[in-house]
N, C-alpha and C positions, 0 to 999 in steps of 0.2 A: 504493499499499500504506499509506503515512505510518504506520510503525513508532515506536513512541516512541523516540527517540533513546538512552536508556540502560535500554531494557527489556530482556527476555530475548531476545526475537527478535533485536533488533538487535545482541546480544552474540553470538549464535548465528551471524548473518550475518559478523561479523567474524572469528569464530573458523574458519568454513567457508571464506572468502576465505584467511586465513592457512595452513590445512591444503593447500590448492590451491596455493599459492605453495610450500610446502615441497615439495610431492610433484613440482612442476615445477623444484625447484633454484633458485628466485630467491627474493630476499630480500623481505620485507614492504614495504620502500620502493619496489619495483616495482608496487604494487598500491595501489589506492584505491576506495572505494565510499560510495554515496550512498543517503539515504532520501528521497527528493523524491516524485512522484508514484507512481514505482514504484522499488522497490529494484534499485540498479544496482550493478555492479562493474566494474574494469578490472585487468588485468594484464598489464605490458610484458614481453615475452619476449626474451631475447637472440637473436642471429641472424637470417638473413633465410631464406625459402624458396627452393628452386632456380629455380622459376618466375618469382621475383618478388624478382631481387637488388637491385632499388633502393627496397624497401620494407621498412619495419620491421615485424614481427609482433607482433601482441598478441590478447589473450583479452578478450572483453566478457561481461558477464552481465547477464541481468535476470530478474526474477520471473515472467515471462511465457514468455519462450523459452529461458531456461538457458544454457548457454556457447555462444560462437560465436568462430571465428578470424577475425581481421579483420586488414587491411594498413593501416598508418598512412599517410596522405598529406600534403600540404604543410600547415603550419600554419594552422588554421583550416578546414581543409575535414573533411568528414565521412570516417569511415573505411569502406573497402570490405570487406564481409563477404564472406568466401569460403564458409564452410560452418558450418551450426548442428551441435552435438553431436547434439541430439533427446533423445528418450527419457524423460528425467526433468529437471525444472528444477533439482535438487539431486542429480546424481550423485555417487558416491565420488570423491574427488580422484584416485584412481589410474585412473579411467577418463577423467577429463580429461586426466591427463598421456598416458595411450596415445593419444588424441586428437590431441594435440599430436606426438606421436613419428611417428604415422602421417602427418601434414601434411609433417613435416620430411622423410620418406621419400619424398617426392614423391607420395605417394599423397592421395586426397582423400576422407577418411571424412566422415560425416555426410550432410546434406542441403542442398542450396542456398538454400531457402525456409524462413522462420521457422515453427518447429514449433507455435506458440500452444499450449504445454502446460499453461496456466492462464490466468486472467483477472486483472488486477491488482483488489484489493479484493475476490475471490472469497471467499465464505463456505466456507473449506474447511480442509484441517489444515497448510497452508504454514506460517503461524506456530507452529503447536507443533513443526513438523520443525525449524525454524531453532531455537527454544528448546530441543530436544533436543540439539542440538549444544553446547550450553555445557557441558553434563556428560558429553560422549562421553569414553570410555576413550581414553588415548594420551598422547603427551607434553604435559603442561601448556603452555599458551600464556599469556605475560605479556598483562596490559592486557585481557582479556576477562571 
């Protein structure tokens, strides 16, 4: 995607990830995002899933597949993706929180395979959707 690091779409992504964190009840320090070849984000979650008591739980996001629930592995190893939320690359933060709640209830929502919701560098409305999040009504976020 190669977003302008200080542009409106990058600020929209920062706001979006912050809103998801707020809905999940985790602080912004539990998240990070990058604007490399593909825009990506990561959110560390408290607690573990009933079926995986030895693995920390996290959410990952990328501009092609949207949100996915993943298990942390040993340092340096890839994470194990359990399920993709699917449907939309930028679902409402409440939808993301509901997805996590279902996982924690030992249900397996979403889908096991990457949904390929869009392609990086596609000529679509993705940048505009991110940019629209900057001025979205709601509680103001600092630093966006």
